[in-house]
N, C-alpha and C positions, 0 to 999 in steps of 0.2 A: 816635680807632677803638677799636671793641673787637674780642676775639677772634672774627675771623669764624665759626672753627670752630664755636665753640659755638651760635650764631644763624643761620648763612646757610648752611653747608655741609651739605645732607642729601640723603636719596635724592631727594625729592618736588623740592627746587628744581632738581638735576641734571637729572632728566629732564624739567623745563620749559622748562630752558636757561637757566636764569637767573644768571647769573655776578654777584654782591655782590661789587664793589671798596669800598666804603667804606661802615660802618655805626657810627652815632651816635645820640643818643637824640634827635635834631634832624635829622638827612639820612641818607637812604640810597643808593644809587647803585649801579649795575651795567647789563647789559645781556643783550641776546639775540641769538644769533647764528641767524635764522630762516630757516629749510628747509624741503624739502620732509618732511622729520617733522613739523613744525608745520599740515600743508593739510589743510582738510576735503576730502570729496569731490570737489568743484568749484575747488578750486587755489589757494584763497587761506590764508590764516593762520586758523586755529579762536580765535574770542572766548575762548575758555575760554583761551589762553593766556597774553593781557592779563590776562582776571580774575583769573589766578591770578602774574601777578605782581604785579599790585596788590596782593593780599590776602597775598602773600608779603615786598613789600617795607616796607610798613606796620604788620604781624606784628613783623617784626625790629626794623624804627626804635624800635616802642612797648615791645618787650619790651628793648631794651638801656635804653631811659630810666626804666623801673622797675626794673630788676636788682637795683640795689643798696639794694632795699626788700625783696629779696627776694619779688618777683613776675615776672611774665612778663605777657603782652597777647595776649588770644584775639578774634577777630573778630566781632562781634554783627551786623554789618551790612556789604557789598560794594556798592555801588553804580557797577559801571563801565560808560563810552559808548564803544565803537565808531566812531572819526571817520572813518579811512579804513581800507582793503584793502591789505595787503601780499602778497607771493609770496615774496620772500628779504630778506635783507642786516640788517644789526644796525640793532637797536633799542635807545636808551637808555633808563633808567628810573630816574628820580627820585621818593624820596618826602619829603614833609616836614611837618611837624605843624599842624594848624592850629588844634588846642586841645590841650592837655595838661593833666588833672586829678588830683584824686585817686584817683578811683574809675575813670571813662574817658576815652578819648584820640580824635582825630578826626585823619585823615590825610589827605593828598591826592598820588595817586602820578598822575606826568604819563608815558606814554610817547612821543619822539618817533625819528624816523626819523634816525640819524645820518648818513645822505649827504644829507637835504634841510634835515634841521630841521624839518620841520614833525609836527603831534601828530597820531600813529597812535589812542590810546587813553587816556583819561583817567581817572580814578577816586575813591571817596572810600570812607574803612574806620571806620567805629566800633567801636572795641576796647574791652572792658572789662580793665580793671587786677586781677588775678587771683594769690593765695597759691601761691609754687611748690611743691611736693611737694618735688624735689629739692633745695633749699633750705637 
């Protein structure tokens, strides 16, 4: 596991509610405790919450994977499918790489209900490995 402070503890992930518990170059795990703060005007969780979790988890893992090369990863495509609606409860977020190359990576992220184990959303993110100007 890497230093989560550098990769996952950002204002954006905190605002979205994503709590990352494990972050390596081959797996990212976390969860979101969904509440009314995540709702659309119609009372269900906004799909943007899931798309943000997919993008964040994939970006964290992909960046950890290339950090020893003085790089980080930026998303170039995010395709997130919303499979079931929720109003509240914990969802688990698990990201794993499908392909990790010198220039690009492809990560899959699956979001499941902690209570039922059913998939709520899933996505894939294509990421570009770029030089880290702070390295």
